C-alpha angles and dihedrals in degrees: 000000000000090000088051091056092052093046088049091054089050089051088052089051094051094047092050091047089053090046091054096045093049090043092056091048092051097044092047095052091046094051093045096052094046091051090045093049093049093047097054115123135200115249139176121266094022113166119261109284095014113138098196145316140228135199116218134181126210141140095014095307144082129242127203110202128186129183126208110207096214107004143305118268090251132035110252117236091233124042126175117210124205109208112099094074089062096041093047093048092052095044093049090044093053090047089053091048090054094044096048107024105029100037091037093039098128088066107029111022120047122043103215092190088067103036135021101218133129120254093250089057090052089051090049091052090046092057099037096049090061096056093040089053090057095047092051093046093045092049090052091050092050092049121085087273086079085079090055103059096175094053087044093054091049090052089050090052091052091051090051092050093049092049092049091054091044092052090055089059090064111015136059114259089255092052091043093060093044092050094047087053091049091047090056093043090051090055089051096047093045087051089061096038101044104025119016100042096042090051091049089050092053091053092048091051091048090055094046091053096046097253126133107248119239110247091217091080094057091046091053093047091048090056093052092044089052090052091051091050093056093044096052101084096048090051094054089052092048093050090053097039093099086078091061118061091178086068102041106024100057132097092253101042092130091056092049088053089052092053090050089059090053090050088053089057096048094048094047091046089058094051097038091053092047094052090048084056090242095135132260110303096206092172089071088068091052089053090047091052091050090051091048091052090050088053091053091051092049091052089062089067114113117280110258104268127229123239092237129061115254090235091058119075112219121223112285121242116235091258091049091047089062090061095038092054096045119107113273097024094125091051092049091046088055089048094051096044089050100042107025111023095073085077103022095062138108086249107026114218096199113104110254096015110111098167132029108265108261088354090275109150121204104177105111135039091252091056091048090052091047091053095043096122094047091046089052095048099038102038104016115045091019132032096229091122135085088033109248083354090272093168092051100241107194125229088240090058091049089051089051090056092052094049091048094050094046092048089054092049090054089052 
């Protein structure tokens, strides 16, 4: 069983690595094409149907790019599609969500101090919320609001804020941030899969069969692509937020997430305007700075409190009882309280630490039992914790952690 835990951690590493690589590819292509689209210029002697062109230099050569607003007169022999970057990012992200937050749900997913539901119910909410979000958003886009993009973006922002608040009523702060990112990324990938790609296929088929393509398909795809562009930066933040307890482990974490979405809009507006040769809108950076200061202020709010006192151990779950009853548990508890609890506490005592890293608390035996696998991986078989071994954990103590965990696995 211990070998399985190690293998599973490597699986999580591999999936995370794939997710990062594919996300870079998707974000890169998205940013490039938006910048290209905004930088097109009218020029004499453009082919029939061409909207504009641009010259670019890169890698020791020059590129001459033209865009046809609806479609060229004839179907080109070679056509490159951009879709797998999006699909691969979402699929690897969904796999990572399952590996980390569904399988490790006892520690990372459901906040038992806020709701009394079983883990399977939390997983069901996790999965269902992603699909429901897309359905609501898609219905808004297909309503008459589709002709009013600014109003539509405001409603999308309201939807994201409501979802962030709703997630905090069920999930841990860490899971809330991650799920809000997954919720947004699902909208973005669904835009590609259900709207942008089908519309492009309709245009291609019309060309192949000698019909004039309907401009509405390109217009619809452009709206969804623009939404994806403005949502990209907040999604990147939300996916990395588990490294920043001041963002996810505070009382107003859902408001912090909402302000991050606004920061994404102001930053993208600056670059989009610049690429469109509309000048440098420096005021957007001033607004971004004000939003960031507001986030810093919100992060100083009290850490969300548990419903039980730190000095009183809560009742152990059956899974935790296995570790609590294993040989060596008392010794390991003393080790963790002495070497780890100075940071992993409701009120950390280590200088410079304001919030428990990743919001993992290790002040009671029940909390030590709940975090058994992470303690084994981070402070037993590896020396990731304590960072730089600042609390001087001895090799014998790490060996004790390994013996305890493996004893629990043997039952």
